[in-house]
LOBA-543982 format. One record per residue (C-alpha): residue number from 1; residue in one letter; x, y, z. Coordinates in Angstrom, 2 decimals, padded with zeros to 5 digits, m for minus. Layout:
BEGIN
PT,NUM,a,X,Y,Z
...
***
This chain:
BEGIN
PT,1,m,001.15,017.11,m015.41
PT,2,q,001.32,015.87,m011.64
PT,3,q,004.72,013.27,m011.14
PT,4,r,003.67,009.85,m009.92
PT,5,p,005.35,008.93,m007.00
PT,6,a,008.23,006.81,m006.92
PT,7,i,008.84,003.84,m004.31
PT,8,a,011.80,001.78,m004.21
PT,9,v,012.55,m001.72,m003.00
PT,10,v,016.27,m002.67,m002.12
PT,11,a,016.20,m006.11,m001.50
PT,12,p,019.20,m008.71,m002.60
PT,13,n,016.59,m011.49,m001.93
PT,14,v,014.85,m011.61,m005.91
PT,15,l,011.69,m013.55,m004.53
PT,16,m,011.13,m011.14,m001.51
PT,17,g,011.67,m007.94,m003.61
PT,18,v,009.62,m009.05,m006.50
PT,19,g,006.90,m010.21,m004.12
PT,20,l,006.88,m006.95,m002.46
PT,21,k,007.12,m004.71,m005.92
PT,22,a,003.53,m006.79,m006.82
PT,23,i,002.09,m005.87,m003.87
PT,24,l,003.11,m002.62,m003.66
PT,25,e,001.78,m002.45,m007.51
PT,26,k,m001.61,m003.83,m006.39
PT,27,i,m002.26,m001.49,m003.22
PT,28,i,m000.48,001.63,m004.29
PT,29,p,m001.53,001.42,m008.42
PT,30,m,m000.57,005.09,m008.97
PT,31,a,002.97,004.80,m008.06
PT,32,d,005.71,003.95,m009.87
PT,33,v,007.69,000.74,m008.03
PT,34,e,011.65,000.00,m008.64
PT,35,l,013.08,m003.13,m007.66
PT,36,f,016.82,m002.92,m006.84
PT,37,g,019.22,m005.73,m005.87
PT,38,d,021.91,m003.63,m003.86
PT,39,f,022.76,m000.43,m002.63
PT,40,e,024.97,000.73,m005.27
PT,41,a,022.17,000.13,m007.95
PT,42,f,020.21,002.22,m005.74
PT,43,a,022.30,004.98,m005.14
PT,44,e,022.92,005.46,m009.13
PT,45,a,019.30,005.90,m009.38
PT,46,a,018.94,009.19,m008.04
PT,47,p,017.53,007.98,m005.09
PT,48,e,015.96,011.60,m003.76
PT,49,r,013.48,011.28,m006.45
PT,50,f,011.96,008.01,m004.17
PT,51,f,009.26,009.11,m001.87
PT,52,h,009.87,005.84,000.19
PT,53,f,012.11,002.79,000.30
PT,54,f,011.66,m000.56,001.51
PT,55,v,014.98,m001.86,002.64
PT,56,a,016.32,m005.27,003.36
PT,57,a,017.25,m005.38,007.18
PT,58,q,020.66,m006.67,005.99
PT,59,l,021.22,m003.73,003.79
PT,60,f,020.05,m001.27,006.34
PT,61,v,022.70,m002.42,008.52
PT,62,t,025.38,m002.06,005.94
PT,63,h,024.28,001.31,004.86
PT,64,s,022.46,002.54,007.89
PT,65,s,024.80,006.31,007.72
PT,66,y,022.55,006.68,004.82
PT,67,f,019.23,005.39,005.69
PT,68,r,018.84,006.40,009.17
PT,69,p,018.63,010.12,008.62
PT,70,l,016.04,009.33,006.34
PT,71,r,013.76,007.22,008.82
PT,72,h,010.45,009.07,007.60
PT,73,k,011.08,007.84,004.50
PT,74,t,012.75,004.49,004.98
PT,75,i,010.67,001.09,005.66
PT,76,l,012.80,m001.77,007.29
PT,77,l,011.92,m005.45,005.91
PT,78,c,012.39,m007.48,008.41
PT,79,n,012.13,m011.37,009.19
PT,80,g,009.88,m011.46,011.99
PT,81,q,012.61,m011.45,015.02
PT,82,p,012.37,m008.73,017.38
PT,83,q,014.85,m006.11,016.71
PT,84,p,015.02,m003.41,019.54
PT,85,a,018.08,m001.62,017.56
PT,86,y,015.45,m000.77,015.23
PT,87,a,012.58,000.53,017.44
PT,88,d,012.62,003.71,015.94
PT,89,m,012.51,002.81,012.08
PT,90,h,009.20,002.04,010.60
PT,91,r,009.22,m001.77,009.90
PT,92,i,007.30,m004.43,008.27
PT,93,d,007.52,m008.28,009.04
PT,94,v,008.22,m009.91,005.24
PT,95,c,007.50,m013.62,006.76
PT,96,t,003.77,m012.61,007.29
PT,97,s,000.74,m013.20,005.33
PT,98,e,000.18,m010.86,002.02
PT,99,e,m002.70,m009.76,003.77
PT,100,t,m000.85,m008.53,007.24
PT,101,v,001.84,m006.96,005.02
PT,102,v,m000.95,m004.83,003.33
PT,103,r,m002.42,m003.88,006.11
PT,104,d,000.89,m002.92,008.22
PT,105,i,001.66,m000.93,004.97
PT,106,l,m002.33,000.76,005.09
PT,107,r,m001.74,001.42,009.09
PT,108,m,002.13,003.00,008.47
PT,109,h,000.37,005.36,005.68
PT,110,r,m002.37,006.40,007.97
PT,111,g,m000.08,007.14,010.60
PT,112,a,001.72,009.56,008.51
PT,113,h,m000.77,012.76,008.79
PT,114,h,001.55,015.10,007.54
PT,115,h,004.39,013.76,005.70
PT,116,e,006.73,015.21,003.63
PT,117,h,005.56,013.06,000.77
PT,118,d,002.19,011.93,000.72
PT,119,i,001.23,009.13,m001.60
PT,120,g,m002.50,008.90,m000.98
PT,121,g,m005.42,009.93,m002.90
PT,122,a,m003.56,012.20,m005.49
PT,123,a,m003.83,009.65,m008.24
PT,124,y,m007.24,008.88,m007.89
PT,125,p,m010.16,010.78,m010.05
PT,126,a,m011.11,014.02,m008.64
PT,127,g,m014.85,014.70,m008.29
PT,128,v,m015.92,011.08,m008.57
PT,129,q,m019.49,010.60,m007.07
PT,130,l,m020.35,007.20,m005.66
PT,131,t,m023.90,006.27,m004.91
PT,132,g,m025.01,005.43,m001.54
PT,133,r,m025.51,001.81,m002.37
PT,134,e,m022.07,001.97,m004.07
PT,135,t,m020.40,002.91,m000.91
PT,136,e,m022.18,000.63,001.34
PT,137,v,m020.74,m002.00,m001.53
PT,138,l,m017.22,m000.62,m001.54
PT,139,a,m016.77,m000.23,002.31
PT,140,l,m017.78,m004.67,002.71
PT,141,v,m015.37,m005.15,m000.42
PT,142,a,m012.68,m003.23,001.71
PT,143,r,m013.45,m004.92,005.11
PT,144,g,m012.86,m008.31,002.88
PT,145,y,m016.78,m009.50,002.38
PT,146,m,m017.39,m011.62,m000.68
PT,147,n,m019.91,m010.92,m002.90
PT,148,k,m022.61,m013.65,m001.44
PT,149,e,m021.77,m011.81,001.55
PT,150,i,m022.69,m008.44,000.64
PT,151,a,m025.79,m009.70,m001.25
PT,152,d,m026.94,m010.88,001.89
PT,153,r,m025.77,m008.65,004.48
PT,154,l,m027.49,m005.59,002.51
PT,155,q,m030.49,m007.92,001.10
PT,156,i,m029.83,m007.72,m002.85
PT,157,g,m029.39,m009.75,m005.37
PT,158,l,m025.90,m011.40,m006.19
PT,159,t,m025.95,m009.56,m009.76
PT,160,t,m026.52,m006.22,m008.13
PT,161,v,m023.27,m006.64,m006.13
PT,162,i,m021.40,m007.70,m009.15
PT,163,s,m022.53,m004.85,m010.90
PT,164,h,m022.13,m001.82,m008.31
PT,165,r,m018.64,m003.68,m008.29
PT,166,r,m018.25,m003.30,m011.91
PT,167,n,m019.40,000.13,m011.77
PT,168,i,m017.24,001.18,m008.85
PT,169,m,m014.35,000.19,m010.03
PT,170,e,m015.01,001.89,m013.86
PT,171,k,m015.62,004.85,m011.71
PT,172,l,m012.43,004.90,m009.40
PT,173,g,m010.03,003.42,m012.34
PT,174,i,m009.23,000.59,m009.45
PT,175,r,m008.73,m003.02,m010.89
PT,176,s,m007.86,m004.88,m007.23
PT,177,v,m009.44,m005.49,m004.19
PT,178,a,m006.57,m004.43,m002.53
PT,179,g,m006.51,m000.51,m004.52
PT,180,l,m010.47,m000.58,m003.30
PT,181,a,m009.46,m000.86,000.25
PT,182,i,m006.99,001.77,000.38
PT,183,y,m009.57,004.26,m001.49
PT,184,a,m012.08,003.39,000.73
PT,185,m,m009.55,003.95,003.77
PT,186,t,m008.33,007.20,002.37
PT,187,a,m011.94,008.53,001.43
PT,188,g,m013.17,007.78,005.18
PT,189,y,m015.47,005.22,004.46
PT,190,v,m013.63,002.44,006.60
PT,191,a,m011.24,002.96,009.41
PT,192,v,m007.75,000.85,008.88
PT,193,d,m008.60,m001.60,011.63
PT,194,e,m011.66,m002.66,009.73
PT,195,l,m009.09,m003.64,007.13
***
C-alpha cells in the first residue's frame, strides 16, 4: 500500500494556518496536511516524514538553520513584501487571493520536475479513461469556465455539461474544482499558465 504524502503547515497565526491547510486539502486531496502552531510541535512530529513544509516567515527566521538546508522541501509564507534575503527559497504570498495562492502552488509543483518527492498524480486512479468530450469539459473547468460558458463554447446543453462534470468527478474521485484543475494540469490537458 502506497503511503499518502504528508505536508506540514507551520504557522503560529491560527487563521493563516487553518486557511492554508483547507486550501491544500482542497487542491491536493491525496495528501495528509498537518498544522503546527510552533516549531517545537513540528520538531516532535517526526518532520523527516513530510514531503513539504509551509513555514511562516517569522518561524523560518528563528529556525533558518533547520529549514535552509531543506530548501527543496520548504515553502516560505510571506506577507507580500519583497524579501531579497529569501530569493533562493520557494515563497507564497499569503496576503493575496485564494486563486493566486492555488496558482502559485501549482506553478511550484510544476517547476519541481525531478524533485526528491513528487506529490502529483500518484493518488489518482490509474487507467481512468475520459471520453474526448469529458476531457474538453475538464480542460474548460480547469481554466475557470462556468457551466453555462462551457455549454456555449462547446455548443451543447447545460444539463449535458453538468452530466459530464458529474461523470468526470465520479471517474476521478475528485470533488473540487481545484482538484480537477490539478488533475488536468498533471495529465497535460492544460498548462499552468492557463489556470
